[in-house]
NUFIVO-420126 format. One record per atom (N, C-alpha, C): x, y, z; residue number from 0. Coordinates in steps of 0.05 Angstrom, whole numbers, plus 5000, padded with zeros to 4 digits. Example, Ala and Ser with C-alpha at 12.3 -4.5 7.8 and 13.67 -1.06 7.14 Angstrom:
NUFIVO-420126
R     px     py     pz   num
R   5264   4886   5156     0
R   5246   4910   5156     0
R   5264   4934   5156     0
R   5257   4955   5142     1
R   5273   4979   5143     1
R   5258   5001   5157     1
This chain:
NUFIVO-420126
R     px     py     pz   num
R   5017   4976   5000     0
R   5000   5000   5000     0
R   5018   5025   5000     0
R   5011   5045   4985     1
R   5026   5070   4984     1
R   5025   5083   5011     1
R   5047   5093   5021     2
R   5049   5104   5048     2
R   5042   5134   5047     2
R   5017   5140   5051     3
R   5008   5168   5052     3
R   5015   5179   5079     3
R   5019   5205   5081     4
R   5027   5218   5107     4
R   5007   5211   5129     4
R   5017   5209   5153     5
R   5000   5203   5176     5
R   4981   5226   5180     5
R   4987   5250   5170     6
R   4969   5273   5172     6
R   4943   5267   5159     6
R   4943   5251   5138     7
R   4918   5243   5124     7
R   4899   5230   5144     7
R   4910   5213   5161     8
R   4893   5199   5180     8
R   4884   5217   5202     8
R   4903   5233   5213     9
R   4896   5250   5236     9
R   4877   5272   5229     9
R   4880   5285   5206    10
R   4862   5306   5199    10
R   4834   5296   5194    10
R   4831   5271   5189    11
R   4805   5259   5184    11
R   4789   5255   5210    11
R   4803   5254   5232    12
R   4791   5246   5257    12
R   4782   5272   5272    12
R   4765   5288   5259    13
R   4758   5314   5270    13
R   4740   5313   5294    13
R   4723   5293   5295    14
R   4705   5292   5318    14
R   4713   5271   5338    14
R   4726   5250   5329    15
R   4733   5228   5347    15
R   4761   5230   5359    15
R   4777   5248   5348    16
R   4804   5251   5359    16
R   4824   5233   5346    16
R   4849   5242   5346    17
R   4871   5227   5332    17
R   4883   5207   5351    17
R   4871   5183   5353    18
R   4881   5162   5370    18
R   4898   5142   5356    18
R   4897   5142   5329    19
R   4912   5123   5314    19
R   4902   5095   5315    19
R   4876   5091   5321    20
R   4866   5064   5324    20
R   4865   5051   5297    20
R   4874   5026   5296    21
R   4875   5011   5271    21
R   4858   4986   5273    21
R   4847   4978   5251    22
R   4830   4954   5251    22
R   4845   4928   5252    22
R   4872   4929   5250    23
R   4886   4904   5249    23
R   4912   4903   5265    23
R   4918   4924   5281    24
R   4944   4924   5294    24
R   4943   4926   5324    24
R   4921   4933   5336    25
R   4921   4936   5365    25
R   4907   4912   5378    25
R   4909   4911   5405    26
R   4898   4889   5419    26
R   4868   4892   5424    26
R   4854   4870   5424    27
R   4826   4871   5431    27
R   4823   4879   5460    27
R   4804   4896   5466    28
R   4800   4904   5494    28
R   4789   4881   5510    28
R   4793   4882   5536    29
R   4783   4860   5553    29
R   4753   4858   5551    29
R   4743   4834   5550    30
R   4714   4831   5546    30
R   4699   4842   5570    30
R   4676   4853   5565    31
R   4660   4865   5587    31
R   4633   4852   5585    31
R   4627   4830   5600    32
R   4601   4817   5598    32
R   4579   4837   5603    32
R   4558   4835   5586    33
R   4535   4853   5589    33
R   4510   4836   5590    33
R   4491   4845   5606    34
R   4466   4830   5609    34
R   4449   4833   5584    34
R   4438   4810   5575    35
R   4421   4811   5551    35
R   4396   4828   5556    35
R   4389   4832   5581    36
R   4365   4848   5587    36
R   4370   4877   5582    36
R   4395   4886   5580    37
R   4401   4914   5576    37
R   4405   4921   5546    37
R   4403   4900   5529    38
R   4407   4905   5501    38
R   4384   4922   5490    38
R   4391   4942   5474    39
R   4371   4962   5466    39
R   4361   4958   5438    39
R   4372   4938   5423    40
R   4364   4935   5396    40
R   4359   4905   5390    40
R   4349   4900   5366    41
R   4344   4872   5359    41
R   4370   4857   5354    41
R   4369   4831   5356    42
R   4393   4815   5352    42
R   4393   4804   5324    42
R   4417   4794   5317    43
R   4421   4782   5291    43
R   4437   4757   5294    43
R   4432   4736   5279    44
R   4447   4711   5281    44
R   4471   4712   5263    44
R   4494   4707   5275    45
R   4518   4707   5260    45
R   4519   4683   5242    45
R   4523   4687   5216    46
R   4524   4664   5198    46
R   4553   4659   5191    46
R   4558   4635   5180    47
R   4585   4627   5174    47
R   4595   4644   5151    47
R   4621   4651   5152    48
R   4633   4666   5131    48
R   4663   4660   5130    48
R   4674   4658   5106    49
R   4702   4653   5105    49
R   4718   4677   5112    49
R   4740   4674   5125    50
R   4758   4697   5131    50
R   4775   4702   5107    50
R   4786   4727   5106    51
R   4801   4735   5083    51
R   4826   4718   5079    51
R   4841   4713   5100    52
R   4865   4696   5098    52
R   4868   4680   5124    52
R   4884   4659   5123    53
R   4889   4644   5147    53
R   4903   4661   5168    53
R   4920   4679   5159    54
R   4935   4696   5177    54
R   4915   4715   5191    54
R   4896   4725   5177    55
R   4876   4743   5189    55
R   4861   4729   5211    55
R   4855   4703   5206    56
R   4840   4688   5226    56
R   4857   4684   5251    56
R   4883   4678   5246    57
R   4901   4673   5269    57
R   4904   4698   5286    57
R   4904   4721   5274    58
R   4909   4746   5289    58
R   4883   4759   5297    58
R   4860   4746   5294    59
R   4835   4758   5301    59
R   4834   4766   5331    59
R   4846   4750   5348    60
R   4846   4755   5376    60
R   4861   4780   5383    60
R   4880   4788   5365    61
R   4896   4812   5371    61
R   4888   4836   5355    61
R   4866   4834   5340    62
R   4857   4856   5323    62
R   4839   4875   5339    62
R   4844   4901   5335    63
R   4826   4920   5348    63
R   4800   4920   5334    63
R   4778   4923   5349    64
R   4752   4924   5337    64
R   4749   4951   5324    64
R   4748   4951   5297    65
R   4745   4976   5283    65
R   4724   4976   5262    65
R   4705   4957   5265    66
R   4683   4956   5247    66
R   4662   4937   5258    66
R   4640   4934   5246    67
R   4619   4916   5257    67
R   4608   4899   5235    67
R   4600   4874   5242    68
R   4589   4857   5221    68
R   4575   4833   5232    68
R   4558   4823   5216    69
R   4546   4797   5216    69
R   4521   4799   5198    69
R   4512   4777   5188    70
R   4489   4779   5171    70
R   4464   4773   5187    70
R   4442   4786   5180    71
R   4417   4782   5195    71
R   4404   4756   5187    71
R   4390   4743   5206    72
R   4377   4718   5200    72
R   4353   4723   5181    72
R   4347   4704   5165    73
R   4324   4707   5147    73
R   4298   4709   5162    73
R   4281   4727   5154    74
R   4255   4730   5167    74
R   4238   4706   5160    74
R   4222   4697   5179    75
R   4206   4673   5174    75
R   4176   4678   5174    75
R   4168   4704   5172    76
R   4140   4710   5170    76
R   4136   4731   5149    76
R   4113   4730   5136    77
R   4107   4750   5115    77
R   4106   4778   5127    77
R   4095   4780   5151    78
R   4092   4806   5164    78
R   4120   4819   5169    78
R   4139   4803   5178    79
R   4166   4813   5183    79
R   4179   4822   5157    79
R   4175   4806   5136    80
R   4186   4814   5110    80
R   4175   4840   5100    80
R   4149   4844   5104    81
R   4136   4868   5095    81
R   4147   4892   5111    81
R   4150   4888   5136    82
R   4160   4909   5154    82
R   4188   4918   5146    82
R   4205   4898   5140    83
R   4232   4904   5132    83
R   4232   4919   5106    83
R   4215   4911   5087    84
R   4214   4924   5061    84
R   4205   4953   5064    84
R   4186   4958   5082    85
R   4177   4985   5086    85
R   4198   5002   5099    85
R   4214   4991   5118    86
R   4235   5005   5131    86
R   4256   5014   5111    86
R   4263   4997   5092    87
R   4284   5004   5073    87
R   4275   5027   5055    87
R   4249   5031   5052    88
R   4239   5052   5034    88
R   4240   5079   5048    88
R   4243   5079   5075    89
R   4244   5105   5089    89
R   4269   5121   5081    89
R   4267   5147   5083    90
R   4290   5164   5078    90
R   4312   5156   5098    90
R   4336   5157   5088    91
R   4359   5148   5105    91
R   4363   5166   5129    91
R   4350   5189   5130    92
R   4355   5208   5152    92
R   4329   5216   5166    92
R   4310   5197   5167    93
R   4284   5203   5180    93
R   4285   5198   5211    93
R   4308   5190   5221    94
R   4311   5185   5250    94
R   4304   5210   5266    94
R   4286   5208   5286    95
R   4278   5231   5301    95
R   4298   5243   5320    95
R   4319   5227   5327    96
R   4339   5236   5346    96
R   4365   5221   5341    96
R   4386   5231   5354    97
R   4413   5220   5349    97
R   4415   5191   5359    97
R   4401   5184   5381    98
R   4403   5157   5391    98
R   4391   5137   5371    98
R   4368   5144   5359    99
R   4356   5127   5338    99
R   4375   5124   5314    99
R   4388   5146   5307   100
R   4408   5145   5285   100
R   4431   5126   5292   100
R   4441   5128   5316   101
R   4463   5111   5325   101
R   4455   5082   5324   101
R   4431   5076   5334   102
R   4422   5049   5334   102
R   4418   5038   5306   102
R   4408   5055   5288   103
R   4405   5047   5261   103
R   4432   5040   5248   103
R   4451   5057   5253   104
R   4478   5053   5243   104
R   4490   5026   5252   104
R   4490   5022   5278   105
R   4502   4997   5289   105
R   4486   4972   5281   105
R   4459   4975   5277   106
R   4444   4953   5268   106
R   4452   4946   5239   106
R   4456   4966   5223   107
R   4465   4961   5195   107
R   4492   4947   5195   107
R   4509   4955   5214   108
R   4535   4942   5216   108
R   4532   4913   5224   108
R   4514   4908   5243   109
R   4509   4881   5252   109
R   4497   4864   5229   109
R   4481   4877   5212   110
R   4469   4863   5190   110
R   4487   4861   5165   110
R   4511   4872   5168   111
R   4530   4872   5145   111
R   4518   4886   5121   111
R   4505   4909   5126   112
R   4491   4925   5106   112
R   4507   4950   5099   112
R   4527   4947   5082   113
R   4545   4970   5076   113
R   4530   4992   5061   113
R   4510   4985   5045   114
R   4495   5005   5030   114
R   4480   5024   5049   114
R   4468   5013   5070   115
R   4454   5030   5089   115
R   4473   5048   5103   115
R   4496   5038   5111   116
R   4516   5055   5124   116
R   4524   5078   5106   116
R   4530   5072   5081   117
R   4538   5093   5063   117
R   4516   5114   5059   117
R   4491   5105   5059   118
R   4468   5123   5055   118
R   4465   5143   5078   118
R   4478   5137   5100   119
R   4475   5155   5123   119
R   4495   5178   5123   119
R   4513   5179   5103   120
R   4532   5201   5100   120
R   4518   5225   5087   120
R   4529   5248   5091   121
R   4518   5273   5080   121
R   4537   5283   5058   121
R   4526   5289   5034   122
R   4542   5295   5011   122
R   4562   5318   5015   122
R   4553   5340   5027   123
R   4570   5363   5030   123
R   4595   5356   5047   123
R   4591   5338   5066   124
R   4614   5331   5083   124
R   4633   5313   5067   124
R   4623   5296   5050   125
R   4641   5280   5033   125
R   4657   5298   5015   125
R   4644   5318   5003   126
R   4658   5336   4985   126
R   4679   5352   5001   126
R   4671   5361   5025   127
R   4690   5377   5041   127
R   4714   5361   5050   127
R   4709   5335   5056   128
R   4730   5318   5064   128
R   4750   5313   5041   128
R   4739   5309   5017   129
R   4756   5304   4994   129
R   4773   5329   4988   129
R   4761   5352   4990   130
R   4776   5377   4985   130
R   4798   5381   5006   130
R   4792   5374   5031   131
R   4812   5377   5053   131
R   4835   5358   5050   131
R   4829   5333   5041   132
R   4849   5312   5040   132
R   4866   5313   5014   132
R   4855   5324   4993   133
R   4868   5322   4967   133
R   4897   5331   4967   133
R   4905   5353   4981   134
R   4933   5361   4980   134
R   4952   5340   4991   134
R   4942   5321   5006   135
R   4959   5300   5017   135
R   4961   5275   4999   135
R   4948   5276   4976   136
R   4946   5252   4959   136
R   4964   5253   4935   136
R   4986   5269   4937   137
R   5006   5270   4915   137
R   4994   5275   4888   137
R   4974   5293   4887   138
R   4963   5301   4862   138
R   4940   5283   4852   138
R   4934   5261   4866   139
R   4913   5244   4857   139
R   4886   5256   4864   139
R   4865   5251   4847   140
R   4839   5263   4852   140
R   4824   5249   4875   140
R   4819   5264   4896   141
R   4806   5252   4920   141
R   4778   5241   4914   141
R   4763   5254   4897   142
R   4736   5245   4892   142
R   4736   5218   4878   142
R   4757   5212   4863   143
R   4759   5186   4851   143
R   4768   5165   4871   143
R   4788   5172   4888   144
R   4798   5154   4908   144
R   4776   5147   4928   144
R   4760   5167   4936   145
R   4739   5162   4956   145
R   4712   5160   4943   145
R   4711   5150   4919   146
R   4685   5147   4906   146
R   4668   5125   4921   146
R   4642   5125   4915   147
R   4624   5108   4930   147
R   4633   5078   4930   147
R   4640   5067   4907   148
R   4647   5039   4906   148
R   4670   5032   4924   148
R   4690   5050   4925   149
R   4714   5046   4941   149
R   4707   5047   4970   149
R   4690   5066   4978   150
R   4683   5069   5006   150
R   4666   5045   5015   150
R   4648   5036   4997   151
R   4631   5012   5003   151
R   4649   4988   5009   151
R   4670   4985   4993   152
R   4689   4962   4998   152
R   4703   4965   5024   152
R   4710   4990   5032   153
R   4723   4994   5058   153
R   4703   4988   5081   153
R   4678   4995   5078   154
R   4658   4989   5098   154
R   4655   4959   5101   154
R   4654   4945   5079   155
R   4651   4916   5080   155
R   4675   4903   5092   155
R   4699   4913   5086   156
R   4724   4902   5098   156
R   4724   4906   5128   156
R   4714   4930   5137   157
R   4713   4935   5166   157
R   4694   4916   5179   157
R   4671   4911   5166   158
R   4652   4892   5177   158
R   4663   4864   5178   158
R   4678   4856   5157   159
R   4691   4830   5157   159
R   4711   4827   5180   159
R   4724   4849   5186   160
R   4744   4849   5208   160
R   4731   4841   5235   160
R   4707   4853   5239   161
R   4693   4847   5264   161
R   4682   4818   5264   161
R   4674   4809   5240   162
R   4664   4782   5238   162
R   4686   4762   5247   162
R   4710   4768   5240   163
R   4732   4750   5248   163
R   4735   4750   5279   163
R   4731   4773   5291   164
R   4732   4774   5320   164
R   4709   4760   5333   164
R   4685   4762   5321   165
R   4662   4747   5330   165
R   4668   4717   5328   165
R   4681   4709   5307   166
R   4688   4681   5303   166
R   4707   4672   5325   166
R   4724   4690   5334   167
R   4743   4683   5355   167
R   4729   4679   5382   167
R   4710   4697   5388   168
R   4696   4696   5414   168
R   4673   4676   5414   168
R   4662   4670   5391   169
R   4639   4652   5390   169
R   4642   4631   5369   169
R   4620   4622   5358   170
R   4620   4603   5337   170
R   4596   4607   5319   170
R   4596   4593   5296   171
R   4574   4596   5277   171
R   4547   4590   5291   171
R   4528   4606   5286   172
R   4501   4602   5297   172
R   4496   4618   5323   172
R   4517   4630   5335   173
R   4513   4646   5358   173
R   4497   4671   5351   173
R   4481   4680   5370   174
R   4466   4705   5366   174
R   4481   4728   5378   174
R   4485   4749   5362   175
R   4499   4773   5370   175
R   4480   4797   5371   175
R   4484   4814   5390   176
R   4469   4839   5392   176
R   4488   4861   5399   176
R   4478   4886   5401   177
R   4495   4908   5409   177
R   4480   4925   5429   177
R   4495   4941   5444   178
R   4483   4957   5465   178
R   4493   4986   5461   178
R   4474   5004   5457   179
R   4480   5033   5456   179
R   4458   5047   5471   179
R   4466   5063   5492   180
R   4447   5077   5508   180
R   4451   5107   5505   180
R   4432   5122   5514   181
R   4433   5151   5512   181
R   4458   5163   5525   181
R   4465   5151   5548   182
R   4489   5161   5562   182
R   4515   5154   5548   182
R   4514   5138   5528   183
R   4538   5131   5512   183
R   4544   5153   5492   183
R   4525   5171   5487   184
R   4529   5192   5467   184
R   4537   5218   5481   184
R   4559   5229   5471   185
R   4570   5254   5483   185
R   4567   5276   5462   185
R   4555   5298   5470   186
R   4551   5321   5452   186
R   4577   5336   5448   186
R   4583   5343   5423   187
R   4607   5358   5416   187
R   4602   5388   5423   187
R   4621   5400   5436   188
R   4619   5428   5443   188
R   4616   5446   5419   188
R   4603   5469   5422   189
R   4597   5487   5400   189
R   4622   5497   5386   189
R   4643   5503   5401   190
R   4667   5513   5389   190
R   4681   5491   5372   190
R   4680   5466   5381   191
R   4692   5444   5366   191
R   4676   5440   5340   191
R   4649   5441   5342   192
R   4632   5438   5319   192
R   4637   5460   5299   192
R   4641   5484   5309   193
R   4647   5507   5291   193
R   4673   5502   5275   193
R   4693   5492   5289   194
R   4718   5486   5276   194
R   4715   5464   5255   194
R   4699   5444   5263   195
R   4693   5422   5244   195
R   4680   5433   5219   195
R   4659   5449   5222   196
R   4645   5461   5199   196
R   4664   5478   5183   196
R   4681   5493   5196   197
R   4700   5510   5182   197
R   4720   5494   5165   197
R   4729   5472   5176   198
R   4748   5455   5162   198
R   4737   5442   5138   198
R   4711   5436   5138   199
R   4698   5421   5117   199
R   4678   5437   5100   199
R   4675   5462   5107   200
R   4655   5479   5093   200
R   4627   5467   5095   200
R   4621   5457   5119   201
R   4594   5445   5124   201
R   4579   5464   5143   201
R   4553   5457   5148   202
R   4536   5474   5164   202
R   4520   5457   5184   202
R   4533   5438   5197   203
R   4519   5422   5217   203
R   4513   5438   5242   203
R   4490   5433   5254   204
R   4482   5448   5278   204
R   4486   5434   5304   204
R   4488   5407   5303   205
R   4493   5391   5327   205
R   4511   5368   5319   205
R   4525   5357   5339   206
R   4541   5333   5334   206
R   4545   5318   5360   206
R   4544   5292   5358   207
R   4548   5274   5380   207
R   4568   5252   5373   207
R   4583   5243   5393   208
R   4601   5221   5388   208
R   4595   5198   5407   208
R   4594   5174   5396   209
R   4591   5149   5412   209
R   4619   5137   5413   209
R   4632   5141   5436   210
R   4660   5132   5438   210
R   4661   5101   5442   210
R   4642   5090   5455   211
R   4642   5061   5461   211
R   4615   5048   5456   211
R   4616   5025   5445   212
R   4592   5008   5443   212
R   4601   4979   5447   212
R   4582   4963   5454   213
R   4588   4935   5461   213
R   4574   4915   5443   213
R   4589   4896   5433   214
R   4577   4873   5419   214
R   4574   4850   5439   214
R   4550   4838   5440   215
R   4545   4817   5459   215
R   4539   4790   5444   215
R   4553   4769   5452   216
R   4546   4742   5443   216
R   4526   4731   5463   216
R   4500   4731   5456   217
R   4480   4723   5474   217
R   4479   4693   5479   217
R   4494   4678   5462   218
R   4495   4649   5465   218
R   4514   4641   5487   218
R   4538   4654   5489   219
R   4557   4645   5509   219
R   4565   4667   5529   219
R   4553   4691   5526   220
R   4558   4712   5546   220
R   4583   4728   5541   220
R   4598   4722   5520   221
R   4622   4738   5513   221
R   4614   4765   5502   221
R   4632   4785   5504   222
R   4627   4811   5493   222
R   4653   4826   5487   222
R   4652   4845   5469   223
R   4676   4861   5464   223
R   4668   4889   5455   223
R   4686   4908   5456   224
R   4681   4935   5450   224
R   4683   4941   5420   224
R   4664   4954   5409   225
R   4664   4961   5381   225
R   4677   4989   5377   225
R   4676   4998   5352   226
R   4689   5024   5346   226
R   4671   5047   5351   226
R   4682   5071   5353   227
R   4667   5095   5357   227
R   4654   5105   5331   227
R   4635   5123   5334   228
R   4622   5135   5311   228
R   4612   5163   5319   228
R   4611   5181   5300   229
R   4601   5208   5306   229
R   4577   5213   5287   229
R   4558   5229   5298   230
R   4534   5236   5283   230
R   4529   5266   5283   230
R   4521   5276   5260   231
R   4517   5305   5257   231
R   4489   5311   5247   231
R   4479   5335   5254   232
R   4452   5343   5247   232
R   4453   5366   5228   232
R   4435   5365   5208   233
R   4432   5387   5189   233
R   4403   5388   5181   233
R   4390   5412   5183   234
R   4362   5416   5176   234
R   4344   5395   5189   234
R   4350   5389   5214   235
R   4333   5371   5229   235
R   4337   5341   5223   235
R   4357   5335   5206   236
R   4362   5307   5199   236
R   4389   5298   5209   236
R   4392   5273   5217   237
R   4416   5262   5228   237
R   4432   5246   5208   237
R   4458   5250   5208   238
R   4476   5236   5189   238
R   4499   5224   5204   238
R   4510   5203   5193   239
R   4535   5191   5203   239
R   4558   5208   5192   239
R   4576   5217   5209   240
R   4598   5234   5199   240
R   4617   5218   5182   240
R   4620   5227   5157   241
R   4638   5213   5138   241
R   4667   5216   5146   241
R   4676   5241   5152   242
R   4704   5245   5159   242
R   4712   5231   5184   242
R   4695   5230   5204   243
R   4702   5216   5229   243
R   4702   5186   5225   243
R   4684   5176   5208   244
R   4684   5147   5202   244
R   4709   5140   5188   244
R   4718   5157   5170   245
R   4744   5152   5156   245
R   4767   5151   5176   245
R   4768   5172   5193   246
R   4791   5175   5211   246
R   4792   5154   5232   246
R   4770   5145   5243   247
R   4770   5126   5265   247
R   4770   5097   5256   247
R   4764   5092   5230   248
R   4761   5064   5222   248
R   4767   5060   5192   248
R   4751   5072   5175   249
R   4751   5064   5146   249
R   4777   5070   5132   249
R   4792   5090   5140   250
R   4817   5097   5126   250
R   4836   5073   5126   250
R   4834   5056   5146   251
R   4852   5033   5148   251
R   4845   5011   5129   251
R   4821   5013   5117   252
R   4812   4992   5099   252
R   4810   5002   5070   252
R   4819   5026   5065   253
R   4819   5037   5038   253
R   4844   5026   5023   253
R   4840   5015   5000   254
R   4862   5004   4983   254
R   4871   5027   4965   254
R   4890   5044   4975   255
R   4898   5067   4960   255
R   4911   5061   4934   255
R   4928   5041   4933   256
R   4942   5034   4908   256
R   4921   5028   4886   256
R   4901   5012   4893   257
R   4880   5005   4874   257
R   4865   5029   4865   257
R   4858   5047   4884   258
R   4842   5071   4878   258
R   4858   5090   4860   258
R   4884   5093   4865   259
R   4901   5110   4849   259
R   4903   5099   4821   259
R   4907   5073   4818   260
R   4909   5061   4792   260
R   4883   5065   4776   260
R   4860   5061   4789   261
R   4834   5064   4776   261
R   4830   5093   4768   261
R   4838   5112   4785   262
R   4835   5141   4779   262
R   4853   5148   4755   262
R   4877   5138   4755   263
R   4896   5144   4733   263
R   4885   5133   4706   263
R   4874   5108   4707   264
R   4863   5096   4683   264
R   4839   5112   4673   264
R   4822   5121   4691   265
R   4799   5138   4684   265
R   4808   5164   4671   265
R   4828   5176   4683   266
R   4838   5202   4672   266
R   4850   5198   4644   266
R   4865   5176   4641   267
R   4877   5170   4615   267
R   4856   5165   4593   267
R   4835   5151   4601   268
R   4813   5146   4582   268
R   4799   5172   4574   268
R   4796   5190   4593   269
R   4783   5216   4587   269
R   4800   5232   4568   269
R   4827   5232   4572   270
R   4845   5246   4554   270
R   4844   5234   4526   270
R   4843   5208   4524   271
R   4843   5195   4498   271
R   4818   5200   4483   271
R   4796   5205   4497   272
R   4770   5210   4484   272
R   4768   5238   4473   272
R   4786   5256   4481   273
R   4785   5284   4472   273
R   4794   5286   4443   273
C-alpha cells in the first residue's frame, strides 16, 4: 500500500480525535460481559463466513475492533418481511433523534449492510473531506479515490474484520446483539463543531460522538468493545459523519494503490477520448 502521510489519518479524525486506532494492529479490549436484558436493539444471528486469509484468522484475537458485522437471519414470516421492506423505503435520515440514528447505524453494521451505512453520510461533508484531503494525495483526485464503490468496499472490509473477532469469541450460529444507550452519546461542544464546519465547509448544527459500544454474544455471554462513531445534524436530519468514520476506522481499509490506479486509468481514458 502506498504510504500516505500520517496527517491524512489524523486530519480525518475531526470529531473522534487522533488516537491512531487501527482495525488490524492493536489488541482487543478486555471483554465486558453485558446483560442481555440491557440490550437496546434487535439481535442478529451470525452466519458462517470465510475469513480473508488464514493469517487474518490467526490474528483475530489481537485485532482492534474497528468495524461491525454479521448477517441478519432470514425472516420467517410475511409480516416481518413486509415490515423490513417498508423500513428500507424510508428516507435514510428520518431518524427523530441521534440515539435512533446511532442504533440504526450499528444495526446496519450488525446486518453487514454497507449500502445502508453509506446512505447515512451527507454529501457536502464527503465533498468537504475530499477537498481537505486532496493536498495529501500526491496530486491524485480525492473524489475518485473516495468514490462510493471504494468506500463501500472499505465498509465491507471493516465489517469482515469484526466478523473475524466474533468468530474468535463465539462460533457459527451464535446470536449477537449490540448495546447503545443515551448516556453513551456525548455532545460535541459548540466551538469544536464550529471548527469542524469551518474545516469542511459544512453547516451542521449539532454533533454527538459514541465513543464506546458493546457487541454481545447472547449464546455464550462473551462481549467486546466496538468502534466509535460520530453523528451530525443538518436541517433537522441526522447523518453519520463521513470524515470521522474515515479517521477512526475506514481509512485503514481503503486500498489506496488500487484507487490511484483506477483514477489514473479513468483520467487516461478521458484524455484519449478528447
